[in-house]
C-alpha positions as YAML, in Angstrom:
chain: A
units: angstrom
residues:
- id: 1
  name: MET
  ca: [0.06, -0.06, -0.05]
- id: 2
  name: LYS
  ca: [2.87, 2.41, 0.83]
- id: 3
  name: PHE
  ca: [4.38, 1.59, -2.55]
- id: 4
  name: LEU
  ca: [1.18, 2.34, -4.29]
- id: 5
  name: LYS
  ca: [1.05, 5.71, -2.47]
- id: 6
  name: THR
  ca: [4.45, 6.60, -3.52]
- id: 7
  name: VAL
  ca: [3.68, 5.63, -7.29]
- id: 8
  name: MET
  ca: [0.58, 7.81, -7.05]
- id: 9
  name: ILE
  ca: [2.32, 10.95, -5.55]
- id: 10
  name: PHE
  ca: [5.11, 10.58, -8.03]
- id: 11
  name: SER
  ca: [2.72, 10.50, -10.98]
- id: 12
  name: ILE
  ca: [0.62, 13.25, -9.85]
- id: 13
  name: GLY
  ca: [4.10, 15.37, -9.36]
- id: 14
  name: LEU
  ca: [4.96, 14.49, -12.96]
- id: 15
  name: VAL
  ca: [1.56, 15.68, -14.38]
- id: 16
  name: VAL
  ca: [1.59, 18.96, -12.35]
- id: 17
  name: SER
  ca: [5.25, 19.66, -13.37]
- id: 18
  name: SER
  ca: [4.44, 19.03, -17.11]
- id: 19
  name: CYS
  ca: [1.77, 21.48, -17.05]
- id: 20
  name: SER
  ca: [3.70, 23.91, -15.34]
- id: 21
  name: PHE
  ca: [7.00, 23.70, -17.14]
- id: 22
  name: SER
  ca: [5.60, 23.05, -20.66]
- id: 23
  name: LYS
  ca: [7.58, 24.50, -23.53]
- id: 24
  name: GLU
  ca: [4.19, 25.88, -24.99]
- id: 25
  name: ASN
  ca: [4.53, 28.32, -22.04]
- id: 26
  name: ASN
  ca: [7.57, 29.81, -23.83]
- id: 27
  name: GLN
  ca: [9.83, 28.26, -21.02]
- id: 28
  name: ASN
  ca: [12.85, 26.92, -23.03]
- id: 29
  name: PHE
  ca: [15.60, 25.67, -20.76]
- id: 30
  name: ASP
  ca: [17.62, 24.21, -23.37]
- id: 31
  name: VAL
  ca: [20.53, 26.83, -23.52]
- id: 32
  name: GLU
  ca: [22.15, 25.22, -26.60]
- id: 33
  name: ASN
  ca: [19.35, 25.96, -28.86]
- id: 34
  name: LYS
  ca: [18.91, 29.63, -27.67]
- id: 35
  name: ASN
  ca: [19.37, 32.03, -30.57]
- id: 36
  name: ILE
  ca: [21.37, 34.81, -28.99]
- id: 37
  name: THR
  ca: [21.86, 37.80, -31.43]
- id: 38
  name: ASN
  ca: [23.90, 40.52, -29.25]
- id: 39
  name: GLY
  ca: [24.37, 43.48, -31.46]
- id: 40
  name: ALA
  ca: [22.47, 42.40, -34.42]
- id: 41
  name: ILE
  ca: [20.42, 44.65, -36.27]
- id: 42
  name: ALA
  ca: [16.63, 43.87, -35.91]
- id: 43
  name: ARG
  ca: [13.36, 45.34, -37.43]
- id: 44
  name: GLU
  ca: [13.07, 47.64, -34.63]
- id: 45
  name: LYS
  ca: [16.60, 49.29, -35.48]
- id: 46
  name: VAL
  ca: [15.23, 50.42, -39.03]
- id: 47
  name: ALA
  ca: [13.87, 53.82, -38.98]
- id: 48
  name: LYS
  ca: [11.43, 53.02, -41.71]
- id: 49
  name: CYS
  ca: [10.44, 49.67, -43.18]
- id: 50
  name: LYS
  ca: [8.47, 51.06, -46.02]
- id: 51
  name: PHE
  ca: [7.62, 54.44, -47.71]
- id: 52
  name: GLU
  ca: [4.34, 55.58, -49.18]
- id: 53
  name: GLN
  ca: [4.24, 53.90, -52.71]
- id: 54
  name: GLY
  ca: [7.01, 52.08, -51.90]
- id: 55
  name: TYR
  ca: [8.23, 48.70, -53.55]
- id: 56
  name: VAL
  ca: [10.87, 47.82, -50.93]
- id: 57
  name: ASP
  ca: [10.50, 46.22, -47.42]
- id: 58
  name: PHE
  ca: [13.66, 47.57, -45.84]
- id: 59
  name: CYS
  ca: [12.80, 45.40, -43.00]
- id: 60
  name: SER
  ca: [12.65, 42.04, -44.83]
- id: 61
  name: ASP
  ca: [14.86, 39.26, -43.58]
- id: 62
  name: ASN
  ca: [16.91, 39.40, -46.78]
- id: 63
  name: TYR
  ca: [17.82, 43.18, -45.94]
- id: 64
  name: LEU
  ca: [18.40, 42.59, -42.22]
- id: 65
  name: LYS
  ca: [20.93, 39.79, -43.15]
- id: 66
  name: ILE
  ca: [22.63, 42.39, -45.71]
- id: 67
  name: TYR
  ca: [22.73, 45.02, -42.68]
- id: 68
  name: ASN
  ca: [24.20, 42.80, -40.32]
- id: 69
  name: ASN
  ca: [26.85, 41.67, -42.74]
- id: 70
  name: ALA
  ca: [27.69, 45.19, -43.56]
- id: 71
  name: LEU
  ca: [28.47, 46.04, -39.99]
- id: 72
  name: SER
  ca: [31.88, 44.83, -40.59]
- id: 73
  name: GLN
  ca: [32.51, 47.13, -43.53]
- id: 74
  name: LYS
  ca: [34.71, 50.29, -43.37]
- id: 75
  name: VAL
  ca: [32.99, 53.47, -42.49]
- id: 76
  name: ASN
  ca: [32.49, 55.35, -45.89]
- id: 77
  name: PHE
  ca: [29.90, 58.16, -45.17]
- id: 78
  name: ALA
  ca: [29.73, 61.02, -42.54]
- id: 79
  name: GLN
  ca: [32.88, 60.19, -40.64]
- id: 80
  name: ASN
  ca: [31.34, 57.19, -38.88]
- id: 81
  name: LYS
  ca: [28.67, 55.61, -40.90]
- id: 82
  name: VAL
  ca: [28.34, 52.96, -43.52]
- id: 83
  name: ALA
  ca: [26.34, 53.86, -46.68]
- id: 84
  name: LEU
  ca: [24.87, 51.15, -48.61]
- id: 85
  name: VAL
  ca: [23.58, 51.47, -52.34]
- id: 86
  name: PHE
  ca: [21.04, 48.82, -53.47]
- id: 87
  name: ASP
  ca: [20.39, 48.20, -57.07]
- id: 88
  name: LYS
  ca: [16.59, 47.09, -57.49]
- id: 89
  name: GLU
  ca: [14.09, 46.85, -60.27]
- id: 90
  name: ARG
  ca: [10.96, 49.25, -59.68]
- id: 91
  name: ASP
  ca: [7.83, 47.80, -61.11]
- id: 92
  name: THR
  ca: [4.96, 49.68, -60.49]
- id: 93
  name: GLY
  ca: [2.75, 47.48, -62.75]
- id: 94
  name: LYS
  ca: [2.41, 50.40, -65.20]
- id: 95
  name: GLY
  ca: [4.78, 50.42, -68.18]
- id: 96
  name: ILE
  ca: [8.22, 49.07, -68.26]
- id: 97
  name: PRO
  ca: [10.07, 48.16, -64.95]
- id: 98
  name: ARG
  ca: [12.83, 50.82, -64.03]
- id: 99
  name: LYS
  ca: [16.30, 49.98, -62.60]
- id: 100
  name: VAL
  ca: [16.94, 52.06, -59.77]
- id: 101
  name: LYS
  ca: [19.16, 52.70, -56.80]
- id: 102
  name: TYR
  ca: [18.32, 53.15, -53.16]
- id: 103
  name: PHE
  ca: [20.55, 54.58, -50.51]
- id: 104
  name: ILE
  ca: [20.74, 53.58, -46.95]
- id: 105
  name: VAL
  ca: [22.65, 54.85, -43.99]
- id: 106
  name: LEU
  ca: [23.80, 52.31, -41.40]
- id: 107
  name: ASP
  ca: [25.24, 53.55, -38.05]
- id: 108
  name: PRO
  ca: [27.61, 50.86, -36.62]
- id: 109
  name: THR
  ca: [27.52, 52.23, -33.28]
- id: 110
  name: THR
  ca: [23.84, 52.50, -32.59]
- id: 111
  name: ARG
  ca: [22.93, 49.82, -35.06]
- id: 112
  name: LYS
  ca: [20.33, 52.04, -36.55]
- id: 113
  name: VAL
  ca: [19.49, 51.82, -40.22]
- id: 114
  name: TYR
  ca: [18.07, 54.98, -42.12]
- id: 115
  name: PRO
  ca: [16.71, 54.32, -45.79]
- id: 116
  name: LEU
  ca: [16.13, 57.44, -48.03]
- id: 117
  name: ASP
  ca: [12.63, 57.44, -49.50]
- id: 118
  name: GLN
  ca: [13.98, 58.93, -52.70]
- id: 119
  name: TYR
  ca: [15.68, 56.60, -55.36]
- id: 120
  name: VAL
  ca: [17.34, 57.35, -58.39]
- id: 121
  name: GLY
  ca: [16.94, 55.75, -62.10]
- id: 122
  name: TYR
  ca: [18.44, 56.03, -65.38]
- id: 123
  name: PHE
  ca: [18.27, 59.50, -67.20]
- id: 124
  name: VAL
  ca: [15.44, 59.32, -69.93]
- id: 125
  name: ASP
  ca: [14.58, 60.63, -73.40]
- id: 126
  name: ASP
  ca: [11.67, 62.68, -74.26]
- id: 127
  name: GLN
  ca: [9.58, 59.49, -74.60]
- id: 128
  name: LEU
  ca: [10.43, 58.77, -70.96]
- id: 129
  name: GLU
  ca: [12.61, 55.69, -72.15]
- id: 130
  name: GLU
  ca: [15.76, 54.95, -70.04]
- id: 131
  name: ILE
  ca: [18.97, 56.00, -71.67]
- id: 132
  name: ALA
  ca: [21.04, 52.77, -71.52]
- id: 133
  name: SER
  ca: [24.26, 54.78, -71.77]
- id: 134
  name: GLU
  ca: [23.31, 57.18, -68.86]
- id: 135
  name: PRO
  ca: [22.85, 55.11, -65.63]
- id: 136
  name: PRO
  ca: [22.06, 56.89, -62.22]
- id: 137
  name: VAL
  ca: [24.63, 58.22, -60.01]
- id: 138
  name: VAL
  ca: [24.65, 58.29, -56.43]
- id: 139
  name: LYS
  ca: [27.67, 60.43, -55.04]
- id: 140
  name: PHE
  ca: [28.70, 60.47, -51.07]
- id: 141
  name: SER
  ca: [31.76, 60.86, -49.11]
- id: 142
  name: GLN
  ca: [33.23, 59.61, -45.91]
- id: 143
  name: ASN
  ca: [34.07, 63.42, -45.08]
- id: 144
  name: ASN
  ca: [30.48, 64.90, -45.02]
- id: 145
  name: ASN
  ca: [26.78, 63.67, -44.46]
- id: 146
  name: LYS
  ca: [25.57, 64.65, -48.12]
- id: 147
  name: VAL
  ca: [24.52, 62.39, -50.79]
- id: 148
  name: CYS
  ca: [23.79, 63.37, -54.26]
- id: 149
  name: PHE
  ca: [21.78, 61.81, -57.08]
- id: 150
  name: SER
  ca: [22.04, 62.12, -60.67]
- id: 151
  name: GLY
  ca: [19.52, 60.70, -63.02]
- id: 152
  name: THR
  ca: [15.54, 60.33, -62.68]
- id: 153
  name: ILE
  ca: [14.51, 60.85, -59.13]
- id: 154
  name: PHE
  ca: [11.54, 58.65, -57.87]
- id: 155
  name: SER
  ca: [9.42, 59.40, -54.79]
- id: 156
  name: TYR
  ca: [5.74, 59.29, -53.77]
- id: 157
  name: GLN
  ca: [5.12, 62.96, -54.65]
- id: 158
  name: ASP
  ca: [8.27, 64.27, -55.79]
- id: 159
  name: ASN
  ca: [9.46, 62.69, -59.17]
- id: 160
  name: ASN
  ca: [12.22, 64.74, -61.02]
- id: 161
  name: ILE
  ca: [13.35, 63.89, -64.57]
- id: 162
  name: ASN
  ca: [17.00, 63.89, -65.58]
- id: 163
  name: VAL
  ca: [18.43, 65.93, -62.41]
- id: 164
  name: GLU
  ca: [22.04, 66.46, -61.82]
- id: 165
  name: ASN
  ca: [23.27, 66.50, -58.11]
- id: 166
  name: GLU
  ca: [20.07, 66.58, -56.37]
- id: 167
  name: CYS
  ca: [21.36, 66.22, -52.81]
- id: 168
  name: TYR
  ca: [20.14, 65.53, -49.18]
- id: 169
  name: LEU
  ca: [21.89, 65.96, -46.08]
- id: 170
  name: PHE
  ca: [21.80, 63.09, -43.33]
- id: 171
  name: ASN
  ca: [21.10, 63.97, -39.74]
- id: 172
  name: SER
  ca: [19.86, 61.14, -37.33]
- id: 173
  name: ASN
  ca: [18.57, 63.69, -34.84]
- id: 174
  name: ASP
  ca: [16.20, 65.09, -37.15]
- id: 175
  name: LYS
  ca: [12.77, 63.41, -37.52]
- id: 176
  name: ASN
  ca: [12.87, 63.00, -41.37]
- id: 177
  name: PHE
  ca: [16.75, 62.05, -41.17]
- id: 178
  name: PHE
  ca: [17.30, 63.39, -44.66]
- id: 179
  name: LYS
  ca: [16.72, 66.87, -45.96]
- id: 180
  name: LYS
  ca: [16.66, 68.27, -49.43]
- id: 181
  name: THR
  ca: [19.35, 70.82, -50.22]
- id: 182
  name: GLN
  ca: [19.93, 73.11, -52.95]
- id: 183
  name: LYS
  ca: [21.39, 71.21, -56.20]
- id: 184
  name: ASP
  ca: [25.00, 71.43, -56.38]
- id: 185
  name: LYS
  ca: [26.63, 72.34, -59.53]
- id: 186
  name: LYS
  ca: [28.76, 69.91, -61.61]
...
């Protein structure tokens, strides 16, 4: 009888412990399988994932992987930042898809990512066809916080055809992060 009581108490203890410490309650005690990403860039660190009428999700897993790989790059913008230029195809579903360049600033210290909502495509002719011999140009320097585009600029409400040196100043303390400046002369 004493043995039967011991087995019953042990069985009840197992049932109670399995309910209290189940993995369904997010209590994972398996230390080896924990995914620790100290210092990695996560979605929360991207200033803006998508822009109005945007065609790129800057918070996608693919982009997060690119940002994290870029953390080891040498700084090349605004003295202590990393500038990234992505080539993409902009397909609005109307007309011919356009090849464009996106500009993104990565702060290796804070691990924040700042995409610019403007992007630049090829220069176009009077029929708005891309001129293959005149690709878009993105200019920036390690010595200052200015980025300049030459080509056809696309944005939700600010498209500009065949511009030279349309520039933006980056400031991580400004709520919009990028401010359009006067056009630079060649």
